[in-house]
C-alpha positions as CSV (number, residue, x, y, z in Angstrom):
1,M,-89.1,-172.5,92.8
2,N,-89.5,-173.5,89.4
3,T,-92.8,-173.5,88.4
4,L,-94.5,-176.0,85.7
5,V,-96.4,-174.8,83.2
6,E,-99.3,-177.6,81.3
7,D,-99.0,-177.8,77.9
8,E,-101.1,-178.9,75.0
9,E,-100.3,-182.1,75.8
10,L,-100.8,-182.6,79.6
11,K,-104.0,-180.2,79.8
12,H,-105.2,-183.9,77.2
13,L,-103.0,-186.6,79.6
14,R,-104.8,-184.4,82.8
15,A,-108.5,-183.8,81.1
16,M,-108.3,-188.2,79.8
17,A,-107.4,-189.4,84.1
18,E,-110.7,-186.9,84.8
19,G,-113.0,-188.2,82.7
20,S,-113.6,-186.1,80.5
21,K,-111.4,-187.1,77.1
22,P,-111.3,-190.8,76.3
23,F,-108.2,-192.7,77.4
24,V,-106.1,-192.8,74.3
25,T,-103.3,-195.7,75.0
26,I,-100.0,-193.6,74.1
27,G,-97.0,-195.4,74.0
28,L,-94.2,-193.0,75.1
29,W,-96.1,-192.7,78.8
30,E,-97.6,-196.8,78.1
31,K,-93.5,-196.9,78.3
32,L,-93.0,-195.1,80.9
33,S,-95.9,-195.3,83.3
34,A,-93.6,-199.5,84.5
35,L,-91.0,-197.7,85.3
36,E,-90.1,-198.6,88.1
37,W,-90.8,-196.7,91.2
38,A,-86.8,-196.0,91.4
39,E,-86.4,-195.2,87.6
40,L,-89.9,-192.8,87.7
41,K,-87.9,-190.6,89.9
42,K,-85.5,-189.8,88.0
43,L,-87.5,-188.3,85.5
44,P,-88.2,-184.8,85.3
45,A,-91.5,-183.4,86.9
46,R,-93.2,-182.8,83.3
47,E,-92.3,-185.7,82.6
48,R,-93.4,-187.4,86.4
49,L,-96.9,-185.2,86.1
50,A,-97.6,-186.9,83.1
51,V,-97.2,-189.8,84.1
52,G,-99.4,-189.7,86.8
53,Y,-102.4,-188.3,84.9
54,Y,-101.4,-190.9,82.4
55,T,-101.3,-193.2,84.9
56,V,-104.7,-192.4,86.4
57,A,-106.5,-192.5,83.4
58,K,-105.5,-195.6,82.7
59,R,-106.8,-197.1,86.1
60,R,-109.9,-194.8,85.6
61,A,-110.6,-196.7,82.1
62,D,-110.0,-200.1,83.3
63,S,-112.3,-199.6,86.4
64,L,-115.2,-198.7,84.2
65,K,-115.1,-201.6,82.3
66,E,-114.9,-203.5,85.2
67,D,-117.9,-201.8,86.0
68,V,-119.9,-202.5,82.0
69,A,-118.4,-205.8,82.8
70,A,-120.5,-206.8,86.2
């Protein structure tokens, strides 16, 4: 079994997902997050994790915008 070690980019994405850093649109992760599930499953583990963090961060930011608008 291989262990995935978070690098600085993954730590930054995780911080955005947790809400401790503000969400920033990142072109690469935006593009990858738009892939179909079958394509996402083909990505390496690090990229799948990054896409997951990015997607959660984006949803959190969108949710906060909706709450403020309401």
